[in-house]
mmCIF file as Biopython writes it, N, C-alpha, C and O atoms, coordinates in Angstrom:
data_model
#
loop_
_atom_site.group_PDB
_atom_site.id
_atom_site.type_symbol
_atom_site.label_atom_id
_atom_site.label_alt_id
_atom_site.label_comp_id
_atom_site.label_asym_id
_atom_site.label_entity_id
_atom_site.label_seq_id
_atom_site.pdbx_PDB_ins_code
_atom_site.Cartn_x
_atom_site.Cartn_y
_atom_site.Cartn_z
_atom_site.occupancy
_atom_site.B_iso_or_equiv
_atom_site.auth_seq_id
_atom_site.auth_asym_id
_atom_site.pdbx_PDB_model_num
ATOM 1   N N  . MET A ? 1  ? 66.984 -21.000 -4.144 1.0 0.0 1  A 1 
ATOM 2   C CA . MET A ? 1  ? 66.504 -20.188 -3.048 1.0 0.0 1  A 1 
ATOM 3   C C  . MET A ? 1  ? 67.675 -19.359 -2.508 1.0 0.0 1  A 1 
ATOM 4   O O  . MET A ? 1  ? 68.783 -19.869 -2.339 1.0 0.0 1  A 1 
ATOM 5   N N  . THR A ? 2  ? 67.415 -18.084 -2.242 1.0 0.0 2  A 1 
ATOM 6   C CA . THR A ? 2  ? 68.469 -17.221 -1.722 1.0 0.0 2  A 1 
ATOM 7   C C  . THR A ? 2  ? 68.654 -17.464 -0.230 1.0 0.0 2  A 1 
ATOM 8   O O  . THR A ? 2  ? 67.725 -17.929 0.431  1.0 0.0 2  A 1 
ATOM 9   N N  . PRO A ? 3  ? 69.816 -17.165 0.312  1.0 0.0 3  A 1 
ATOM 10  C CA . PRO A ? 3  ? 70.045 -17.383 1.743  1.0 0.0 3  A 1 
ATOM 11  C C  . PRO A ? 3  ? 69.119 -16.573 2.637  1.0 0.0 3  A 1 
ATOM 12  O O  . PRO A ? 3  ? 68.824 -16.999 3.753  1.0 0.0 3  A 1 
ATOM 13  N N  . SER A ? 4  ? 68.650 -15.408 2.174  1.0 0.0 4  A 1 
ATOM 14  C CA . SER A ? 4  ? 67.794 -14.576 3.020  1.0 0.0 4  A 1 
ATOM 15  C C  . SER A ? 4  ? 66.317 -14.942 2.900  1.0 0.0 4  A 1 
ATOM 16  O O  . SER A ? 4  ? 65.490 -14.345 3.589  1.0 0.0 4  A 1 
ATOM 17  N N  . ALA A ? 5  ? 65.964 -15.887 2.061  1.0 0.0 5  A 1 
ATOM 18  C CA . ALA A ? 5  ? 64.552 -16.226 1.866  1.0 0.0 5  A 1 
ATOM 19  C C  . ALA A ? 5  ? 63.968 -16.960 3.065  1.0 0.0 5  A 1 
ATOM 20  O O  . ALA A ? 5  ? 62.753 -16.931 3.262  1.0 0.0 5  A 1 
ATOM 21  N N  . ASP A ? 6  ? 64.792 -17.613 3.866  1.0 0.0 6  A 1 
ATOM 22  C CA . ASP A ? 6  ? 64.264 -18.384 4.985  1.0 0.0 6  A 1 
ATOM 23  C C  . ASP A ? 6  ? 64.165 -17.575 6.275  1.0 0.0 6  A 1 
ATOM 24  O O  . ASP A ? 6  ? 63.698 -18.107 7.282  1.0 0.0 6  A 1 
ATOM 25  N N  . ARG A ? 7  ? 64.583 -16.322 6.284  1.0 0.0 7  A 1 
ATOM 26  C CA . ARG A ? 7  ? 64.463 -15.497 7.480  1.0 0.0 7  A 1 
ATOM 27  C C  . ARG A ? 7  ? 63.652 -14.243 7.152  1.0 0.0 7  A 1 
ATOM 28  O O  . ARG A ? 7  ? 63.698 -13.771 6.016  1.0 0.0 7  A 1 
ATOM 29  N N  . PRO A ? 8  ? 62.921 -13.699 8.103  1.0 0.0 8  A 1 
ATOM 30  C CA . PRO A ? 8  ? 62.088 -12.519 7.823  1.0 0.0 8  A 1 
ATOM 31  C C  . PRO A ? 8  ? 62.947 -11.291 7.567  1.0 0.0 8  A 1 
ATOM 32  O O  . PRO A ? 8  ? 64.106 -11.218 7.975  1.0 0.0 8  A 1 
ATOM 33  N N  . HIS A ? 9  ? 62.358 -10.349 6.893  1.0 0.0 9  A 1 
ATOM 34  C CA . HIS A ? 9  ? 63.045 -9.096  6.600  1.0 0.0 9  A 1 
ATOM 35  C C  . HIS A ? 9  ? 63.287 -8.349  7.903  1.0 0.0 9  A 1 
ATOM 36  O O  . HIS A ? 9  ? 62.504 -8.483  8.843  1.0 0.0 9  A 1 
ATOM 37  N N  . ARG A ? 10 ? 64.352 -7.569  7.974  1.0 0.0 10 A 1 
ATOM 38  C CA . ARG A ? 10 ? 64.697 -6.879  9.211  1.0 0.0 10 A 1 
ATOM 39  C C  . ARG A ? 10 ? 63.631 -5.865  9.634  1.0 0.0 10 A 1 
ATOM 40  O O  . ARG A ? 10 ? 63.478 -5.607  10.828 1.0 0.0 10 A 1 
ATOM 41  N N  . LEU A ? 11 ? 62.892 -5.286  8.686  1.0 0.0 11 A 1 
ATOM 42  C CA . LEU A ? 11 ? 61.830 -4.368  9.053  1.0 0.0 11 A 1 
ATOM 43  C C  . LEU A ? 11 ? 60.632 -5.101  9.645  1.0 0.0 11 A 1 
ATOM 44  O O  . LEU A ? 11 ? 59.901 -4.535  10.457 1.0 0.0 11 A 1 
ATOM 45  N N  . ALA A ? 12 ? 60.428 -6.322  9.256  1.0 0.0 12 A 1 
ATOM 46  C CA . ALA A ? 12 ? 59.324 -7.098  9.815  1.0 0.0 12 A 1 
ATOM 47  C C  . ALA A ? 12 ? 59.574 -7.398  11.290 1.0 0.0 12 A 1 
ATOM 48  O O  . ALA A ? 12 ? 58.624 -7.533  12.061 1.0 0.0 12 A 1 
ATOM 49  N N  . ILE A ? 13 ? 60.814 -7.502  11.684 1.0 0.0 13 A 1 
ATOM 50  C CA . ILE A ? 13 ? 61.142 -7.763  13.089 1.0 0.0 13 A 1 
ATOM 51  C C  . ILE A ? 13 ? 60.885 -6.509  13.928 1.0 0.0 13 A 1 
ATOM 52  O O  . ILE A ? 13 ? 60.487 -6.622  15.087 1.0 0.0 13 A 1 
ATOM 53  N N  . ALA A ? 14 ? 61.104 -5.324  13.368 1.0 0.0 14 A 1 
ATOM 54  C CA . ALA A ? 14 ? 60.959 -4.080  14.104 1.0 0.0 14 A 1 
ATOM 55  C C  . ALA A ? 14 ? 59.506 -3.616  14.204 1.0 0.0 14 A 1 
ATOM 56  O O  . ALA A ? 14 ? 59.248 -2.596  14.844 1.0 0.0 14 A 1 
ATOM 57  N N  . TYR A ? 15 ? 58.575 -4.301  13.617 1.0 0.0 15 A 1 
ATOM 58  C CA . TYR A ? 15 ? 57.175 -3.883  13.637 1.0 0.0 15 A 1 
ATOM 59  C C  . TYR A ? 15 ? 56.636 -3.928  15.058 1.0 0.0 15 A 1 
ATOM 60  O O  . TYR A ? 15 ? 56.742 -4.948  15.740 1.0 0.0 15 A 1 
ATOM 61  N N  . ARG A ? 16 ? 56.051 -2.806  15.504 1.0 0.0 16 A 1 
ATOM 62  C CA . ARG A ? 16 ? 55.545 -2.722  16.872 1.0 0.0 16 A 1 
ATOM 63  C C  . ARG A ? 16 ? 54.077 -2.292  16.918 1.0 0.0 16 A 1 
ATOM 64  O O  . ARG A ? 16 ? 53.635 -1.721  17.915 1.0 0.0 16 A 1 
ATOM 65  N N  . GLY A ? 17 ? 53.345 -2.549  15.890 1.0 0.0 17 A 1 
ATOM 66  C CA . GLY A ? 17 ? 51.938 -2.187  15.888 1.0 0.0 17 A 1 
ATOM 67  C C  . GLY A ? 17 ? 51.635 -1.169  14.814 1.0 0.0 17 A 1 
ATOM 68  O O  . GLY A ? 17 ? 52.518 -0.776  14.052 1.0 0.0 17 A 1 
ATOM 69  N N  . PRO A ? 18 ? 50.375 -0.738  14.754 1.0 0.0 18 A 1 
ATOM 70  C CA . PRO A ? 18 ? 49.978 0.198   13.705 1.0 0.0 18 A 1 
ATOM 71  C C  . PRO A ? 18 ? 50.626 1.569   13.894 1.0 0.0 18 A 1 
ATOM 72  O O  . PRO A ? 18 ? 50.812 2.040   15.016 1.0 0.0 18 A 1 
ATOM 73  N N  . MET A ? 19 ? 50.960 2.188   12.781 1.0 0.0 19 A 1 
ATOM 74  C CA . MET A ? 19 ? 51.551 3.525   12.824 1.0 0.0 19 A 1 
ATOM 75  C C  . MET A ? 19 ? 50.456 4.538   12.563 1.0 0.0 19 A 1 
ATOM 76  O O  . MET A ? 19 ? 49.411 4.211   12.001 1.0 0.0 19 A 1 
ATOM 77  N N  . GLY A ? 20 ? 50.703 5.768   12.975 1.0 0.0 20 A 1 
ATOM 78  C CA . GLY A ? 20 ? 49.757 6.819   12.670 1.0 0.0 20 A 1 
ATOM 79  C C  . GLY A ? 20 ? 49.619 7.818   13.792 1.0 0.0 20 A 1 
ATOM 80  O O  . GLY A ? 20 ? 50.383 7.795   14.757 1.0 0.0 20 A 1 
ATOM 81  N N  . PHE A ? 21 ? 48.648 8.692   13.664 1.0 0.0 21 A 1 
ATOM 82  C CA . PHE A ? 21 ? 48.409 9.761   14.617 1.0 0.0 21 A 1 
ATOM 83  C C  . PHE A ? 21 ? 47.575 9.240   15.785 1.0 0.0 21 A 1 
ATOM 84  O O  . PHE A ? 21 ? 46.513 8.652   15.583 1.0 0.0 21 A 1 
ATOM 85  N N  . ASP A ? 22 ? 48.059 9.458   17.001 1.0 0.0 22 A 1 
ATOM 86  C CA . ASP A ? 22 ? 47.321 9.050   18.195 1.0 0.0 22 A 1 
ATOM 87  C C  . ASP A ? 22 ? 46.777 10.305  18.873 1.0 0.0 22 A 1 
ATOM 88  O O  . ASP A ? 22 ? 47.552 11.035  19.492 1.0 0.0 22 A 1 
ATOM 89  N N  . PRO A ? 23 ? 45.482 10.585  18.783 1.0 0.0 23 A 1 
ATOM 90  C CA . PRO A ? 23 ? 44.929 11.814  19.357 1.0 0.0 23 A 1 
ATOM 91  C C  . PRO A ? 23 ? 44.969 11.842  20.884 1.0 0.0 23 A 1 
ATOM 92  O O  . PRO A ? 23 ? 44.803 12.910  21.473 1.0 0.0 23 A 1 
ATOM 93  N N  . ARG A ? 24 ? 45.183 10.712  21.536 1.0 0.0 24 A 1 
ATOM 94  C CA . ARG A ? 24 ? 45.214 10.668  22.998 1.0 0.0 24 A 1 
ATOM 95  C C  . ARG A ? 24 ? 46.626 10.832  23.569 1.0 0.0 24 A 1 
ATOM 96  O O  . ARG A ? 24 ? 46.811 10.837  24.786 1.0 0.0 24 A 1 
ATOM 97  N N  . ARG A ? 25 ? 47.610 10.966  22.690 1.0 0.0 25 A 1 
ATOM 98  C CA . ARG A ? 25 ? 48.992 11.073  23.158 1.0 0.0 25 A 1 
ATOM 99  C C  . ARG A ? 25 ? 49.217 12.411  23.849 1.0 0.0 25 A 1 
ATOM 100 O O  . ARG A ? 25 ? 48.823 13.452  23.324 1.0 0.0 25 A 1 
ATOM 101 N N  . GLN A ? 26 ? 49.840 12.394  25.013 1.0 0.0 26 A 1 
ATOM 102 C CA . GLN A ? 26 ? 50.122 13.614  25.749 1.0 0.0 26 A 1 
ATOM 103 C C  . GLN A ? 26 ? 51.277 14.359  25.081 1.0 0.0 26 A 1 
ATOM 104 O O  . GLN A ? 26 ? 52.277 13.752  24.699 1.0 0.0 26 A 1 
ATOM 105 N N  . HIS A ? 27 ? 51.131 15.669  24.946 1.0 0.0 27 A 1 
ATOM 106 C CA . HIS A ? 27 ? 52.204 16.481  24.371 1.0 0.0 27 A 1 
ATOM 107 C C  . HIS A ? 27 ? 53.212 16.785  25.468 1.0 0.0 27 A 1 
ATOM 108 O O  . HIS A ? 27 ? 52.845 17.219  26.560 1.0 0.0 27 A 1 
ATOM 109 N N  . LYS A ? 28 ? 54.475 16.556  25.172 1.0 0.0 28 A 1 
ATOM 110 C CA . LYS A ? 28 ? 55.545 16.866  26.113 1.0 0.0 28 A 1 
ATOM 111 C C  . LYS A ? 28 ? 56.321 18.045  25.551 1.0 0.0 28 A 1 
ATOM 112 O O  . LYS A ? 28 ? 56.977 17.935  24.515 1.0 0.0 28 A 1 
ATOM 113 N N  . ARG A ? 29 ? 56.241 19.165  26.239 1.0 0.0 29 A 1 
ATOM 114 C CA . ARG A ? 29 ? 56.917 20.378  25.782 1.0 0.0 29 A 1 
ATOM 115 C C  . ARG A ? 29 ? 58.425 20.225  25.959 1.0 0.0 29 A 1 
ATOM 116 O O  . ARG A ? 29 ? 58.897 19.765  26.998 1.0 0.0 29 A 1 
ATOM 117 N N  . ARG A ? 30 ? 59.167 20.615  24.934 1.0 0.0 30 A 1 
ATOM 118 C CA . ARG A ? 30 ? 60.621 20.522  24.963 1.0 0.0 30 A 1 
ATOM 119 C C  . ARG A ? 30 ? 61.213 21.907  24.729 1.0 0.0 30 A 1 
ATOM 120 O O  . ARG A ? 30 ? 60.547 22.767  24.151 1.0 0.0 30 A 1 
ATOM 121 N N  . PRO A ? 31 ? 62.428 22.136  25.157 1.0 0.0 31 A 1 
ATOM 122 C CA . PRO A ? 31 ? 63.070 23.435  24.893 1.0 0.0 31 A 1 
ATOM 123 C C  . PRO A ? 31 ? 63.209 23.717  23.395 1.0 0.0 31 A 1 
ATOM 124 O O  . PRO A ? 31 ? 63.210 24.878  22.985 1.0 0.0 31 A 1 
ATOM 125 N N  . SER A ? 32 ? 63.324 22.683  22.584 1.0 0.0 32 A 1 
ATOM 126 C CA . SER A ? 32 ? 63.457 22.895  21.146 1.0 0.0 32 A 1 
ATOM 127 C C  . SER A ? 32 ? 62.172 23.462  20.534 1.0 0.0 32 A 1 
ATOM 128 O O  . SER A ? 32 ? 62.220 24.077  19.469 1.0 0.0 32 A 1 
ATOM 129 N N  . ASP A ? 33 ? 61.031 23.263  21.191 1.0 0.0 33 A 1 
ATOM 130 C CA . ASP A ? 33 ? 59.782 23.847  20.697 1.0 0.0 33 A 1 
ATOM 131 C C  . ASP A ? 33 ? 59.866 25.375  20.706 1.0 0.0 33 A 1 
ATOM 132 O O  . ASP A ? 33 ? 59.477 26.035  19.743 1.0 0.0 33 A 1 
ATOM 133 N N  . ILE A ? 34 ? 60.377 25.923  21.807 1.0 0.0 34 A 1 
ATOM 134 C CA . ILE A ? 34 ? 60.517 27.379  21.925 1.0 0.0 34 A 1 
ATOM 135 C C  . ILE A ? 34 ? 61.510 27.894  20.884 1.0 0.0 34 A 1 
ATOM 136 O O  . ILE A ? 34 ? 61.279 28.930  20.261 1.0 0.0 34 A 1 
ATOM 137 N N  . LEU A ? 35 ? 62.596 27.183  20.700 1.0 0.0 35 A 1 
ATOM 138 C CA . LEU A ? 35 ? 63.599 27.572  19.705 1.0 0.0 35 A 1 
ATOM 139 C C  . LEU A ? 35 ? 63.008 27.559  18.299 1.0 0.0 35 A 1 
ATOM 140 O O  . LEU A ? 35 ? 63.271 28.463  17.506 1.0 0.0 35 A 1 
ATOM 141 N N  . TYR A ? 36 ? 62.217 26.546  17.989 1.0 0.0 36 A 1 
ATOM 142 C CA . TYR A ? 36 ? 61.600 26.424  16.665 1.0 0.0 36 A 1 
ATOM 143 C C  . TYR A ? 36 ? 60.638 27.584  16.407 1.0 0.0 36 A 1 
ATOM 144 O O  . TYR A ? 36 ? 60.661 28.174  15.327 1.0 0.0 36 A 1 
ATOM 145 N N  . VAL A ? 37 ? 59.802 27.913  17.377 1.0 0.0 37 A 1 
ATOM 146 C CA . VAL A ? 37 ? 58.847 29.016  17.210 1.0 0.0 37 A 1 
ATOM 147 C C  . VAL A ? 37 ? 59.593 30.342  17.127 1.0 0.0 37 A 1 
ATOM 148 O O  . VAL A ? 37 ? 59.223 31.216  16.344 1.0 0.0 37 A 1 
ATOM 149 N N  . GLY A ? 38 ? 60.634 30.494  17.923 1.0 0.0 38 A 1 
ATOM 150 C CA . GLY A ? 38 ? 61.436 31.723  17.869 1.0 0.0 38 A 1 
ATOM 151 C C  . GLY A ? 38 ? 62.109 31.902  16.519 1.0 0.0 38 A 1 
ATOM 152 O O  . GLY A ? 38 ? 62.121 33.006  15.977 1.0 0.0 38 A 1 
ATOM 153 N N  . ALA A ? 39 ? 62.666 30.839  15.974 1.0 0.0 39 A 1 
ATOM 154 C CA . ALA A ? 39 ? 63.321 30.922  14.669 1.0 0.0 39 A 1 
ATOM 155 C C  . ALA A ? 39 ? 62.304 31.242  13.573 1.0 0.0 39 A 1 
ATOM 156 O O  . ALA A ? 39 ? 62.587 32.041  12.679 1.0 0.0 39 A 1 
ATOM 157 N N  . ALA A ? 40 ? 61.137 30.631  13.637 1.0 0.0 40 A 1 
ATOM 158 C CA . ALA A ? 40 ? 60.100 30.916  12.638 1.0 0.0 40 A 1 
ATOM 159 C C  . ALA A ? 40 ? 59.642 32.369  12.727 1.0 0.0 40 A 1 
ATOM 160 O O  . ALA A ? 40 ? 59.373 32.995  11.702 1.0 0.0 40 A 1 
ATOM 161 N N  . THR A ? 41 ? 59.551 32.909  13.936 1.0 0.0 41 A 1 
ATOM 162 C CA . THR A ? 41 ? 59.147 34.299  14.127 1.0 0.0 41 A 1 
ATOM 163 C C  . THR A ? 41 ? 60.197 35.250  13.554 1.0 0.0 41 A 1 
ATOM 164 O O  . THR A ? 41 ? 59.855 36.234  12.898 1.0 0.0 41 A 1 
ATOM 165 N N  . VAL A ? 42 ? 61.464 34.957  13.800 1.0 0.0 42 A 1 
ATOM 166 C CA . VAL A ? 42 ? 62.542 35.795  13.268 1.0 0.0 42 A 1 
ATOM 167 C C  . VAL A ? 42 ? 62.524 35.786  11.737 1.0 0.0 42 A 1 
ATOM 168 O O  . VAL A ? 42 ? 62.683 36.832  11.109 1.0 0.0 42 A 1 
ATOM 169 N N  . VAL A ? 43 ? 62.336 34.629  11.148 1.0 0.0 43 A 1 
ATOM 170 C CA . VAL A ? 43 ? 62.274 34.533  9.682  1.0 0.0 43 A 1 
ATOM 171 C C  . VAL A ? 43 ? 61.068 35.305  9.147  1.0 0.0 43 A 1 
ATOM 172 O O  . VAL A ? 43 ? 61.176 36.013  8.146  1.0 0.0 43 A 1 
ATOM 173 N N  . PHE A ? 44 ? 59.930 35.169  9.810  1.0 0.0 44 A 1 
ATOM 174 C CA . PHE A ? 44 ? 58.719 35.861  9.376  1.0 0.0 44 A 1 
ATOM 175 C C  . PHE A ? 44 ? 58.903 37.377  9.437  1.0 0.0 44 A 1 
ATOM 176 O O  . PHE A ? 44 ? 58.583 38.082  8.480  1.0 0.0 44 A 1 
ATOM 177 N N  . VAL A ? 45 ? 59.412 37.870  10.545 1.0 0.0 45 A 1 
ATOM 178 C CA . VAL A ? 45 ? 59.632 39.314  10.684 1.0 0.0 45 A 1 
ATOM 179 C C  . VAL A ? 45 ? 60.655 39.796  9.661  1.0 0.0 45 A 1 
ATOM 180 O O  . VAL A ? 45 ? 60.505 40.876  9.091  1.0 0.0 45 A 1 
ATOM 181 N N  . GLY A ? 46 ? 61.690 39.000  9.431  1.0 0.0 46 A 1 
ATOM 182 C CA . GLY A ? 46 ? 62.685 39.362  8.435  1.0 0.0 46 A 1 
ATOM 183 C C  . GLY A ? 46 ? 62.092 39.467  7.046  1.0 0.0 46 A 1 
ATOM 184 O O  . GLY A ? 46 ? 62.435 40.379  6.294  1.0 0.0 46 A 1 
ATOM 185 N N  . LEU A ? 47 ? 61.215 38.555  6.694  1.0 0.0 47 A 1 
ATOM 186 C CA . LEU A ? 47 ? 60.573 38.603  5.371  1.0 0.0 47 A 1 
ATOM 187 C C  . LEU A ? 47 ? 59.646 39.809  5.240  1.0 0.0 47 A 1 
ATOM 188 O O  . LEU A ? 47 ? 59.573 40.422  4.175  1.0 0.0 47 A 1 
ATOM 189 N N  . ILE A ? 48 ? 58.943 40.150  6.311  1.0 0.0 48 A 1 
ATOM 190 C CA . ILE A ? 48 ? 58.061 41.325  6.274  1.0 0.0 48 A 1 
ATOM 191 C C  . ILE A ? 48 ? 58.885 42.609  6.113  1.0 0.0 48 A 1 
ATOM 192 O O  . ILE A ? 48 ? 58.536 43.483  5.319  1.0 0.0 48 A 1 
ATOM 193 N N  . VAL A ? 49 ? 59.972 42.712  6.868  1.0 0.0 49 A 1 
ATOM 194 C CA . VAL A ? 49 ? 60.850 43.892  6.751  1.0 0.0 49 A 1 
ATOM 195 C C  . VAL A ? 49 ? 61.432 43.957  5.349  1.0 0.0 49 A 1 
ATOM 196 O O  . VAL A ? 49 ? 61.488 45.037  4.759  1.0 0.0 49 A 1 
ATOM 197 N N  . TRP A ? 50 ? 61.856 42.852  4.813  1.0 0.0 50 A 1 
ATOM 198 C CA . TRP A ? 50 ? 62.432 42.804  3.468  1.0 0.0 50 A 1 
ATOM 199 C C  . TRP A ? 50 ? 61.385 43.220  2.422  1.0 0.0 50 A 1 
ATOM 200 O O  . TRP A ? 50 ? 61.699 43.894  1.441  1.0 0.0 50 A 1 
ATOM 201 N N  . MET A ? 51 ? 60.136 42.799  2.658  1.0 0.0 51 A 1 
ATOM 202 C CA . MET A ? 51 ? 59.071 43.130  1.720  1.0 0.0 51 A 1 
ATOM 203 C C  . MET A ? 51 ? 58.831 44.651  1.689  1.0 0.0 51 A 1 
ATOM 204 O O  . MET A ? 51 ? 58.655 45.225  0.614  1.0 0.0 51 A 1 
ATOM 205 N N  . PHE A ? 52 ? 58.824 45.299  2.855  1.0 0.0 52 A 1 
ATOM 206 C CA . PHE A ? 52 ? 58.522 46.719  2.905  1.0 0.0 52 A 1 
ATOM 207 C C  . PHE A ? 52 ? 59.726 47.602  2.583  1.0 0.0 52 A 1 
ATOM 208 O O  . PHE A ? 52 ? 59.565 48.674  2.002  1.0 0.0 52 A 1 
ATOM 209 N N  . LEU A ? 53 ? 60.914 47.170  2.949  1.0 0.0 53 A 1 
ATOM 210 C CA . LEU A ? 53 ? 62.101 48.017  2.735  1.0 0.0 53 A 1 
ATOM 211 C C  . LEU A ? 53 ? 62.867 47.646  1.470  1.0 0.0 53 A 1 
ATOM 212 O O  . LEU A ? 53 ? 63.713 48.409  1.004  1.0 0.0 53 A 1 
ATOM 213 N N  . GLY A ? 54 ? 62.571 46.481  0.923  1.0 0.0 54 A 1 
ATOM 214 C CA . GLY A ? 54 ? 63.149 46.060  -0.333 1.0 0.0 54 A 1 
ATOM 215 C C  . GLY A ? 54 ? 64.613 45.886  -0.242 1.0 0.0 54 A 1 
ATOM 216 O O  . GLY A ? 54 ? 65.255 45.530  -1.230 1.0 0.0 54 A 1 
#
């Protein structure tokens, strides 16, 4: 028997319930959300300009 066979795995200790999408969870707006949308917009506009101007 290995020494770790008598104790639970470390991930089993960290289990805190079922994982997944919770539709009732309140969305908390963060400043990084605005940054993420802004960066995506800049990339999108850049690709459109690149497409038309080559």
